[in-house]
Every structure is written in structure tokens, then in C-alpha cells.
C-alpha positions as CSV (number, residue, x, y, z in Angstrom):
1,X,34.2,-12.0,9.9
2,X,31.0,-12.9,11.7
3,X,27.6,-13.7,10.1
4,X,26.1,-10.5,11.5
5,X,29.0,-8.2,10.1
6,X,28.2,-9.7,6.6
7,X,24.5,-8.9,7.0
8,X,25.2,-5.3,8.3
9,X,27.5,-4.7,5.2
10,X,24.8,-5.8,2.8
11,X,22.2,-3.6,4.5
12,X,24.7,-0.6,4.5
13,X,25.2,-1.0,0.8
14,X,21.5,-1.1,0.3
15,X,20.9,2.1,2.4
16,X,23.6,3.9,0.5
17,X,22.0,3.0,-2.8
18,X,18.8,4.4,-1.7
19,X,20.3,7.6,-0.4
20,X,22.1,7.8,-3.9
21,X,18.9,7.5,-5.7
22,X,17.2,10.1,-3.6
23,X,20.2,12.5,-4.4
24,X,19.6,11.9,-8.1
25,X,15.8,12.5,-7.8
26,X,16.7,15.7,-5.8
27,X,18.8,17.0,-8.6
28,X,15.9,16.5,-11.0
29,X,13.2,18.2,-8.9
30,X,12.6,21.9,-9.7
31,X,9.1,22.7,-9.0
32,X,6.0,21.3,-7.0
33,X,4.7,19.3,-9.9
34,X,8.0,17.5,-9.9
35,X,8.1,16.9,-6.3
36,X,4.5,15.5,-6.1
37,X,3.9,13.8,-9.4
38,X,7.4,13.6,-11.2
39,X,5.8,15.7,-13.9
40,X,3.7,12.8,-15.3
41,X,6.7,11.0,-16.6
42,X,6.8,7.6,-15.1
43,X,7.5,4.5,-17.7
44,X,5.1,1.7,-17.4
45,X,7.5,-0.6,-15.6
46,X,8.5,2.0,-13.0
47,X,5.0,2.8,-12.2
48,X,4.1,-1.0,-12.1
49,X,7.0,-2.0,-9.8
50,X,6.8,1.1,-7.6
51,X,3.0,0.7,-7.3
52,X,3.6,-3.0,-6.1
53,X,6.4,-2.1,-3.7
54,X,4.5,0.8,-2.1
55,X,1.5,-1.3,-1.8
56,X,2.9,-4.4,-0.1
57,X,5.1,-2.9,2.5
58,X,6.3,-5.2,5.5
59,X,3.0,-6.8,5.3
60,X,4.2,-9.2,2.3
61,X,7.3,-10.3,3.9
62,X,6.4,-10.2,7.6
63,X,2.6,-9.8,8.1
64,X,1.3,-12.4,5.6
65,X,3.8,-15.0,6.2
66,X,3.4,-14.6,9.8
67,X,-0.5,-14.9,9.6
68,X,-0.3,-18.0,7.4
69,X,2.4,-19.7,9.7
70,X,0.1,-19.3,12.8
71,X,-3.3,-19.9,11.0
72,X,-2.7,-21.9,7.8
73,X,-3.9,-21.1,4.2
74,X,-7.2,-19.7,5.1
75,X,-5.3,-16.5,5.8
76,X,-4.4,-16.4,2.0
77,X,-7.9,-15.3,1.2
78,X,-6.4,-11.8,1.8
79,X,-3.8,-12.3,-0.7
80,X,-6.4,-13.8,-3.2
81,X,-8.7,-10.6,-2.6
82,X,-5.9,-8.3,-3.2
83,X,-4.7,-9.9,-6.4
84,X,-8.3,-9.6,-7.8
85,X,-8.6,-6.1,-6.5
86,X,-5.3,-5.0,-7.9
87,X,-6.1,-6.5,-11.4
88,X,-9.4,-4.6,-11.4
89,X,-7.8,-1.3,-10.2
90,X,-5.3,-1.4,-13.0
91,X,-7.8,-2.4,-15.6
92,X,-10.7,0.0,-14.8
93,X,-9.3,2.7,-12.8
94,X,-5.7,3.4,-14.1
95,X,-6.5,4.5,-17.7
96,X,-9.4,6.7,-16.9
97,X,-7.8,8.3,-13.8
98,X,-4.7,9.2,-15.8
99,X,-6.8,10.6,-18.4
100,X,-9.2,12.5,-16.3
101,X,-6.7,14.1,-13.9
102,X,-4.9,15.8,-16.8
103,X,-8.3,16.9,-18.4
104,X,-9.5,18.2,-15.1
105,X,-7.1,21.1,-14.9
106,X,-4.2,19.1,-14.3
107,X,-5.0,17.6,-10.9
108,X,-2.0,16.2,-9.1
109,X,-3.4,14.8,-6.0
110,X,-6.5,12.7,-5.2
111,X,-8.3,15.5,-3.2
112,X,-7.7,18.0,-5.9
113,X,-9.0,15.7,-8.5
114,X,-12.3,15.2,-6.6
115,X,-12.6,18.9,-6.3
116,X,-11.8,19.7,-10.0
117,X,-13.7,16.8,-11.4
118,X,-16.9,17.9,-9.5
119,X,-16.4,21.7,-9.5
120,X,-16.6,22.0,-5.8
121,X,-16.1,25.8,-5.1
122,X,-16.6,25.4,-1.4
123,X,-13.3,23.3,-1.0
124,X,-15.1,21.1,1.5
125,X,-14.5,18.0,-0.5
126,X,-10.8,18.6,-1.0
127,X,-10.4,19.6,2.8
128,X,-12.2,16.5,4.0
129,X,-10.1,14.1,1.6
130,X,-6.7,15.7,2.9
131,X,-7.9,15.2,6.5
132,X,-8.7,11.6,5.9
133,X,-5.4,11.1,4.2
134,X,-3.5,12.6,7.1
135,X,-5.4,10.5,9.7
136,X,-5.3,7.1,8.2
137,X,-1.9,7.5,6.6
138,X,-0.3,8.3,10.0
139,X,-1.4,4.9,11.1
140,X,-0.2,3.3,8.0
141,X,3.3,4.9,8.3
142,X,3.4,4.0,12.0
143,X,2.9,0.3,10.9
144,X,6.0,0.5,8.7
145,X,8.1,2.0,11.6
146,X,6.8,-0.8,13.9
147,X,7.9,-3.4,11.3
148,X,11.4,-1.8,11.2
149,X,11.7,-1.8,14.9
150,X,10.8,-5.5,15.0
151,X,13.0,-6.3,12.1
152,X,16.4,-5.0,13.8
153,X,15.1,-6.4,17.1
154,X,14.8,-10.0,15.9
155,X,17.5,-9.9,13.4
156,X,20.4,-8.0,15.1
157,X,19.2,-7.8,18.6
158,X,19.0,-4.1,18.5
159,X,16.7,-2.2,20.9
160,X,13.1,-1.8,19.2
161,X,13.4,2.0,19.2
162,X,16.9,2.1,17.6
163,X,15.9,0.0,14.7
164,X,12.7,2.2,14.3
165,X,14.7,5.4,14.3
166,X,17.4,4.2,12.1
167,X,15.0,3.1,9.2
168,X,12.8,6.0,9.6
169,X,15.8,8.4,9.4
170,X,17.0,6.9,6.1
171,X,13.6,6.7,4.7
172,X,12.8,10.5,5.6
173,X,16.1,11.6,4.1
174,X,15.6,10.4,0.6
175,X,11.9,11.2,0.6
176,X,12.4,14.7,2.0
177,X,14.8,15.6,-0.8
178,X,13.8,13.1,-3.6
179,X,10.0,13.7,-3.4
180,X,7.7,11.6,-5.7
181,X,10.4,10.7,-8.2
182,X,12.8,9.7,-5.4
183,X,10.1,7.5,-3.8
184,X,9.1,5.9,-7.2
185,X,12.7,5.0,-8.3
186,X,13.7,3.6,-4.9
187,X,10.4,1.6,-4.9
188,X,11.3,0.3,-8.3
189,X,14.6,-1.1,-7.1
190,X,13.0,-2.3,-3.8
191,X,10.3,-4.1,-5.7
192,X,13.0,-5.9,-7.7
193,X,14.9,-6.8,-4.6
194,X,11.6,-8.1,-2.9
195,X,10.8,-10.3,-6.0
196,X,14.3,-11.7,-5.8
197,X,14.2,-12.7,-2.1
198,X,10.5,-14.0,-2.2
199,X,11.6,-16.3,-5.1
200,X,14.8,-17.4,-3.8
201,X,13.8,-18.4,-0.3
202,X,11.1,-21.1,-1.2
203,X,13.3,-22.5,-4.0
204,X,16.4,-22.9,-1.8
205,X,14.2,-24.3,1.2
206,X,12.7,-27.0,-1.2
207,X,16.1,-28.1,-2.5
208,X,17.3,-28.4,1.2
209,X,14.4,-30.6,2.1
210,X,14.8,-32.8,-1.0
211,X,11.4,-32.6,-2.9
212,X,7.9,-31.1,-2.8
213,X,6.3,-34.2,-1.6
214,X,8.4,-34.6,1.5
215,X,8.0,-31.1,2.4
216,X,4.3,-31.4,2.0
217,X,4.3,-34.3,4.3
218,X,6.2,-32.5,7.0
219,X,3.9,-29.5,6.8
220,X,0.7,-31.5,7.3
221,X,2.4,-33.5,10.0
222,X,2.9,-30.2,11.8
223,X,-0.5,-28.6,11.0
224,X,-2.9,-30.9,9.4
225,X,-5.0,-28.0,8.5
226,X,-2.2,-26.0,6.9
227,X,-3.4,-26.3,3.3
228,X,-7.1,-25.9,3.9
229,X,-8.3,-22.7,2.6
230,X,-11.6,-23.1,4.6
231,X,-10.3,-24.4,7.9
232,X,-11.3,-21.5,9.9
233,X,-14.6,-21.1,8.3
234,X,-16.0,-24.6,8.9
235,X,-19.3,-23.9,10.7
236,X,-22.7,-25.4,10.7
237,X,-23.8,-22.7,8.5
238,X,-22.7,-22.4,4.7
239,X,-24.0,-18.8,5.0
240,X,-21.7,-17.8,7.8
241,X,-18.6,-19.4,6.1
242,X,-19.3,-17.6,2.9
243,X,-19.6,-14.2,5.0
244,X,-16.3,-15.1,6.6
245,X,-14.5,-15.7,3.4
246,X,-16.0,-12.7,1.8
247,X,-14.9,-10.5,4.8
248,X,-11.3,-11.8,4.7
249,X,-11.1,-11.4,0.7
250,X,-12.7,-8.0,0.9
251,X,-9.3,-6.4,1.3
252,X,-9.4,-6.1,-2.5
253,X,-12.0,-3.5,-2.3
254,X,-9.4,-1.2,-0.7
255,X,-7.4,-0.8,-3.9
256,X,-9.7,1.6,-5.5
257,X,-9.2,4.2,-2.7
258,X,-5.3,3.8,-1.8
259,X,-3.8,7.3,-2.6
260,X,-0.2,6.1,-2.6
261,X,-1.1,3.5,-5.3
262,X,-3.6,5.4,-7.6
263,X,-1.1,8.3,-7.6
264,X,1.1,6.2,-9.7
265,X,-1.6,5.9,-12.4
266,X,-1.7,9.7,-12.5
267,X,2.0,9.8,-13.0
268,X,2.0,7.6,-16.2
269,X,3.1,9.3,-19.4
270,X,-0.2,8.3,-21.2
271,X,-3.4,6.5,-20.3
272,X,-2.5,3.8,-23.0
273,X,0.4,2.6,-21.0
274,X,-1.8,1.5,-18.1
275,X,-2.2,-1.7,-20.0
276,X,1.5,-2.8,-20.1
277,X,1.9,-1.7,-16.6
278,X,-0.9,-3.8,-15.4
279,X,0.7,-6.8,-16.8
280,X,4.0,-6.1,-15.2
281,X,2.4,-5.0,-11.9
282,X,0.1,-8.1,-11.6
283,X,2.8,-10.5,-12.6
284,X,5.1,-9.2,-9.9
285,X,2.3,-9.2,-7.3
286,X,1.4,-12.8,-8.1
287,X,4.8,-14.3,-7.9
288,X,5.9,-12.2,-4.7
289,X,2.6,-13.2,-3.1
290,X,3.0,-16.9,-4.0
291,X,6.6,-16.7,-2.7
292,X,5.4,-15.4,0.7
293,X,2.7,-18.0,1.1
294,X,5.4,-20.8,0.2
295,X,7.7,-19.2,2.8
296,X,5.2,-19.4,5.4
297,X,4.3,-23.1,4.8
298,X,7.9,-24.1,4.7
299,X,8.3,-22.4,8.0
300,X,5.5,-24.5,9.5
301,X,7.6,-27.7,8.7
302,X,10.9,-26.3,9.5
303,X,10.1,-25.1,13.0
304,X,7.8,-27.9,13.8
305,X,10.1,-29.2,16.6
306,X,10.3,-25.7,18.2
307,X,7.3,-23.6,17.0
308,X,7.4,-19.8,16.7
309,X,5.0,-18.2,19.2
310,X,2.8,-15.5,18.2
311,X,5.2,-12.8,19.1
312,X,7.9,-14.3,16.8
313,X,5.5,-15.6,13.9
314,X,6.0,-12.3,11.8
315,X,9.8,-13.0,11.7
316,X,9.5,-16.5,9.9
317,X,10.8,-15.1,6.7
318,X,13.7,-13.5,8.3
319,X,14.7,-16.5,10.2
320,X,14.6,-18.8,7.2
321,X,16.7,-16.5,5.1
322,X,19.5,-16.5,7.7
323,X,19.3,-20.4,8.0
324,X,19.5,-21.1,4.2
325,X,21.9,-18.4,2.7
326,X,25.4,-17.3,3.0
327,X,25.5,-14.3,5.6
328,X,26.1,-11.6,2.8
329,X,23.3,-13.0,0.6
330,X,21.2,-13.2,3.8
331,X,21.8,-9.6,4.4
332,X,20.5,-8.8,1.0
333,X,17.4,-10.8,1.6
334,X,17.1,-8.9,4.9
335,X,17.5,-5.8,2.9
336,X,14.4,-6.8,0.8
337,X,12.4,-6.6,4.1
338,X,13.7,-3.1,4.6
339,X,12.9,-2.4,0.9
340,X,9.2,-3.4,1.7
341,X,8.9,-1.3,4.7
342,X,10.6,1.8,3.3
343,X,9.0,1.9,-0.1
344,X,5.6,2.1,1.4
345,X,6.6,4.8,4.1
346,X,8.3,6.8,1.5
347,X,5.2,6.9,-0.8
348,X,2.8,7.4,2.1
349,X,4.8,10.3,3.3
350,X,4.7,12.0,0.0
351,X,0.9,11.7,-0.2
352,X,0.7,13.1,3.3
353,X,2.9,16.1,2.1
354,X,0.8,16.8,-0.8
355,X,-2.4,16.7,1.3
356,X,-0.8,19.3,3.7
357,X,0.6,21.7,1.0
358,X,-1.3,21.1,-2.2
359,X,-4.7,20.4,-0.8
360,X,-4.8,22.5,2.5
361,X,-2.0,25.2,2.2
362,X,-2.7,26.4,-1.3
363,X,-6.4,26.8,-1.0
364,X,-6.0,29.1,1.8
365,X,-5.1,31.7,-0.9
366,X,-1.5,32.2,0.2
367,X,1.0,32.7,-2.3
368,X,4.4,31.1,-2.1
369,X,7.2,30.7,-4.6
370,X,8.0,27.1,-6.2
371,X,11.0,27.0,-4.0
372,X,9.1,27.7,-0.9
373,X,6.2,25.2,-1.8
374,X,8.8,22.5,-1.9
375,X,10.4,23.4,1.4
376,X,6.8,23.5,2.9
377,X,6.3,20.1,1.4
378,X,9.4,18.7,2.9
379,X,8.2,20.1,6.3
380,X,5.0,18.2,5.9
381,X,7.0,15.1,5.3
382,X,8.9,15.5,8.6
383,X,5.7,16.4,10.6
384,X,3.9,13.3,9.7
385,X,6.9,11.2,10.3
386,X,7.2,12.4,13.8
387,X,3.7,11.9,14.7
388,X,3.8,8.3,13.1
389,X,6.9,7.6,15.3
390,X,5.1,8.7,18.4
391,X,2.3,6.2,17.5
392,X,4.8,3.5,16.9
393,X,6.4,3.6,20.3
394,X,4.4,0.6,21.5
395,X,6.4,-2.5,20.1
396,X,3.5,-4.8,20.8
397,X,1.4,-3.2,18.0
398,X,0.5,-5.7,15.3
399,X,1.8,-4.8,11.8
400,X,-1.2,-6.4,10.3
401,X,-3.8,-4.7,12.4
402,X,-2.5,-1.2,11.7
403,X,-2.3,-1.9,8.0
404,X,-5.8,-3.3,8.0
405,X,-7.2,-0.4,9.8
406,X,-5.6,2.2,7.6
407,X,-6.4,0.2,4.2
408,X,-10.0,0.0,5.4
409,X,-10.1,3.7,6.0
410,X,-9.0,4.5,2.4
411,X,-11.1,1.9,0.7
412,X,-14.2,2.8,2.6
413,X,-13.8,6.6,2.3
414,X,-12.3,7.0,-1.3
415,X,-12.9,3.8,-3.2
416,X,-16.5,4.4,-4.1
417,X,-15.9,8.0,-4.9
418,X,-13.0,7.3,-7.2
419,X,-15.2,4.8,-9.1
420,X,-18.3,7.0,-9.2
421,X,-16.1,10.0,-10.5
422,X,-14.7,7.9,-13.3
423,X,-17.9,6.0,-14.4
424,X,-20.9,8.1,-13.4
425,X,-21.7,11.4,-14.9
426,X,-24.2,12.4,-12.3
427,X,-22.0,12.2,-9.2
428,X,-22.2,15.6,-7.4
429,X,-19.8,17.3,-5.0
430,X,-22.4,17.2,-2.1
431,X,-22.9,13.4,-2.8
432,X,-19.2,12.8,-2.9
433,X,-18.7,14.6,0.4
434,X,-21.8,12.8,2.1
435,X,-20.5,9.4,0.9
436,X,-16.9,10.0,1.8
437,X,-17.6,11.1,5.3
438,X,-19.9,8.2,6.0
439,X,-17.4,5.8,4.8
440,X,-14.5,7.2,6.9
441,X,-16.9,7.4,10.1
442,X,-18.3,3.8,9.5
443,X,-14.7,2.3,9.2
444,X,-13.4,4.2,12.0
445,X,-16.3,3.2,14.5
446,X,-16.8,-0.3,13.3
447,X,-13.1,-1.0,13.3
448,X,-12.8,0.0,16.9
449,X,-15.8,-2.2,18.1
450,X,-14.4,-5.8,18.5
451,X,-17.8,-7.4,18.1
452,X,-18.5,-5.8,14.8
453,X,-14.7,-6.0,13.4
454,X,-14.6,-9.8,14.2
455,X,-17.6,-10.4,12.4
456,X,-17.0,-8.5,9.2
457,X,-13.9,-6.6,8.2
458,X,-14.8,-2.8,8.4
459,X,-14.1,-2.1,4.8
460,X,-17.3,-3.8,3.6
461,X,-19.8,-1.6,5.4
462,X,-17.8,1.5,4.9
463,X,-17.5,0.9,1.3
464,X,-21.2,-0.1,0.8
465,X,-22.7,2.6,2.8
466,X,-20.3,5.3,1.1
467,X,-21.5,4.0,-2.3
468,X,-25.2,4.1,-1.2
469,X,-25.1,7.5,0.3
470,X,-23.1,9.1,-2.5
471,X,-25.6,7.6,-5.0
472,X,-28.6,8.8,-3.2
473,X,-27.4,12.3,-2.3
474,X,-26.3,12.9,-5.9
475,X,-29.5,11.8,-7.3
476,X,-31.3,14.5,-5.2
477,X,-28.7,17.2,-5.7
478,X,-27.7,16.7,-9.4
479,X,-27.8,19.8,-11.7
480,X,-26.6,19.6,-15.4
481,X,-23.0,21.4,-15.7
482,X,-21.8,21.7,-19.3
483,X,-18.1,21.9,-18.3
484,X,-18.4,18.5,-16.1
485,X,-20.3,16.7,-19.0
486,X,-17.8,17.8,-21.6
487,X,-14.8,16.9,-19.6
488,X,-16.1,13.5,-18.8
489,X,-17.0,13.0,-22.6
490,X,-13.4,14.1,-23.4
491,X,-12.2,11.4,-20.9
492,X,-14.3,8.7,-22.4
493,X,-13.1,9.5,-25.9
494,X,-9.5,9.6,-25.0
495,X,-9.5,6.4,-23.1
496,X,-11.9,4.7,-25.7
497,X,-9.5,5.5,-28.5
498,X,-6.2,4.8,-26.9
499,X,-6.9,2.0,-24.4
500,X,-8.0,-1.4,-25.5
501,X,-7.5,-4.5,-23.0
């Protein structure tokens, strides 16, 4: 039996497992709350692992190792910023958001939470939020499809489009029928698989080389600046170096506004369980990120004689796994890459579907049965997937660039509004709308002007201007509302009584 046959068998077993989980979730999905939020029944470890898996995507196993392989450790500032941002998100957003979304008329989506929290009767805030989700998530889903196409092209020699359509089709099937529960359960399994792969590859590679010191020498011989966190920031101005580091680490700001991540907070069984979920989630994230960095550095040494070009750098993890493992085990490692890609795509498709149905269709005033709402939600998933597929037709698209743009879009548009909603009583619907639109527009414009985006990651100006505008407009338009104040107090009392970190 050939190596490729072993690998394909492993991947087929994995795919069948994902479809099986989707079917189980389908049998447990009876209404729109089940489909969108699993009826707020996620256990802490499911929420933590599914949030991590849906967060990291193909970026963790392809984008990050590829960036560090090409540029050295200075690219790790992205990972450092993400670790800090994720911890802050679990610590300060998760318990309050879980409590407040239940108190605010059982909001089950981020746009509906904004509307119900701020008592916006015009629906403008909810519509704007839903449209922002649809625009930026379409780019995000597209990045996953690009990663899938590149995966099968580099690993099995498939045509780019064949790999893209295959992975998109499997993901679409279990997401269409399993809904949020299906996405969360598959994400949990995928998170475990990603963890095992990212820990195993560096360990086996080190044992193959002999010892860590020998490996370190080979890495520095191949790239003297490989271990230098500041290699690309060495300028005549310390101020410029600090700005460059801050811009790279600013990815962490994005966590506060990522709908596919914070929706896991909303689905926890209780606010108090955010504490244990945080410990599990951050532990998983630290170890997997560390494994991805180690894999990239090992790749620098291993491929020193025949370096991978820019077009192949994102496949360094795939290549090392095939070199160091038995073909069947390598197939399971390769399945971990698919797990990273598919887990993110499924979560994003569910959020897009909720934006179309819960936040756009329902506010139109049309009545539909629970069964019809689920059918419409599945139609929404299919529609977004088709549009994302069309965007992914270009095989030269950079996974990291697509992810960076979408990540900045959500961080800049939603991040400040989420924080202000949870920590400032005087935020108004008008202020939130003005800040959100400002953040989204700034990110979109800044990110498409090379001179600006190369000087500073677009999430920084988007986040800052959103915060400033939301604060200023809210101060000018604030009017006391007893219902808002009472709900805010109830949220603070619930979190204060049940959550201590």
C-alpha cells in the first residue's frame, strides 16, 4: 500500500467522523435556539476547545509556521498578541457577556445583543452589525477555502479547485444539518487533533536531530536572525521599532469583536463556568502556538540545503509531518490541518446564517415556523459558502492576508462596542452605531492602502477611532433609561456574586 493511500484512508476516517458528529447534532436540533446557540448548554471544556479551534483555523498550522519560516521569530509577535488578547477576552468579556445576553431578552447573536442591550427600536444597529458580519466573514470563510485548496494541492497533487470544493462540501454538510451544536462538537474534536499534531511534530523532529543544542546550531546557521524577536524592527529610531512591534502584536485587540469566538461565551451553561473554560482554552492555545513556532524553526534547519520558497512556505508543517511519521500517522496529522480549516469555516458559516435569519429576516416582521426558520438558516449557510468559494478561486491569495483583513474588520467594528456594552452604562445606540460604522470603514479603507497598512495594522486605527467616536457620541446623546440601568445592575450583581478569578 502506498504512502498516499495510507494518508487518504486516515483523512477519510476523519471526514466520516465529522459527518457522524454532524448527524448526531442534527438529531438534537429542534428549534432556532438549538441551531444558533445549542440552547446555552455548552460545557466549559467544549466551549474552550471549540473556541480555540474555531479561532486558530489554517493560520495556526499553515499561516503562522509559514510566516516564521520565512521571516524568523519576529513574526511570533502576532502569536504573543493573540495569547494576551485571548486571556483578556476570557477574563473580562466571557462572564459578563454570558450573563448579559441572557438578561437582555435572551439575545442569541451579537447583533441582537447590541440591539436589546441598548434598546434600539430603529433596528439600525442590528442591521449594520449583521451586514458587517456578512462582509468580513465572507472573506474569512474564503481564507479557509484557499487553505483547503493549497493543502490538497501540496499534499496529494490535486488540482487546487478539487481540494477546495471537497473540503468546502464536507464542512458545508455537517454545518448545514448540525448547526451550532454540530460546529461546536466537531470543533472540540478538531481542537484535540490539532493539539496532538502540534505537540507531536516538534518532539519527533528533535529526537530525529539528536538534541536541542544541535538543532539550535543548525537553525542559526541557516538563518542567523531566526531567534531574534526584533530582527525586522532594528531601525535608527527606538520609537519606530516600538510602533512596529505594537502593530504586529495588535492582533490581540481583535478578540473582543470576533463573533464566532464570543458566541461560545454566550453558549456557556453559566457565567461562573467562564473561569474553568478560560484555563482550559488558554492552556490549549499556549501549547499549540508554541508547537507551531517550534515546527517553523525546525523547518528552517531541515530545509536549509533546499529552502522552501515563498509559495511553499505555508506548507512547512505538512512536509515535516510526512517526513517524520508513518504514512497513516502522517495522514492523521494532515487531518489536523483540515480540522483547523474546517472548524473555523463551520463556526463562521453559522454566525453568517444567524446574521441573515435572526438579525435580518426576523426583524422584517415576517412570521415563520421553527422548522421554516431552520430551513432558512441552512439556506443562509449555503449562500455564504458559495460566495466565499467564488472569492477563493484565486490560488495565489495569501491565507494570512485574508485572515488579517477579516480579523481587523471585526476587531475594529465590534471590539470597542462589546467592551463598552459590558462596562459602561452610558453607551447609547446612536453612539454604538456611529463607532461601529467608523471602525468598519477605517479598517476597510486603511487595509486597502498599502502605504498605511504597511506602517500600521489596520485594526489599531479602526479600534481607536471606534472607541473615541462611540464615547463622544454617547456622551452627547445619553438619556437615562431605567430598564437599561436595571439590566446592567442585574448583570453586575450576577457576575460579581458568581465569578471570581
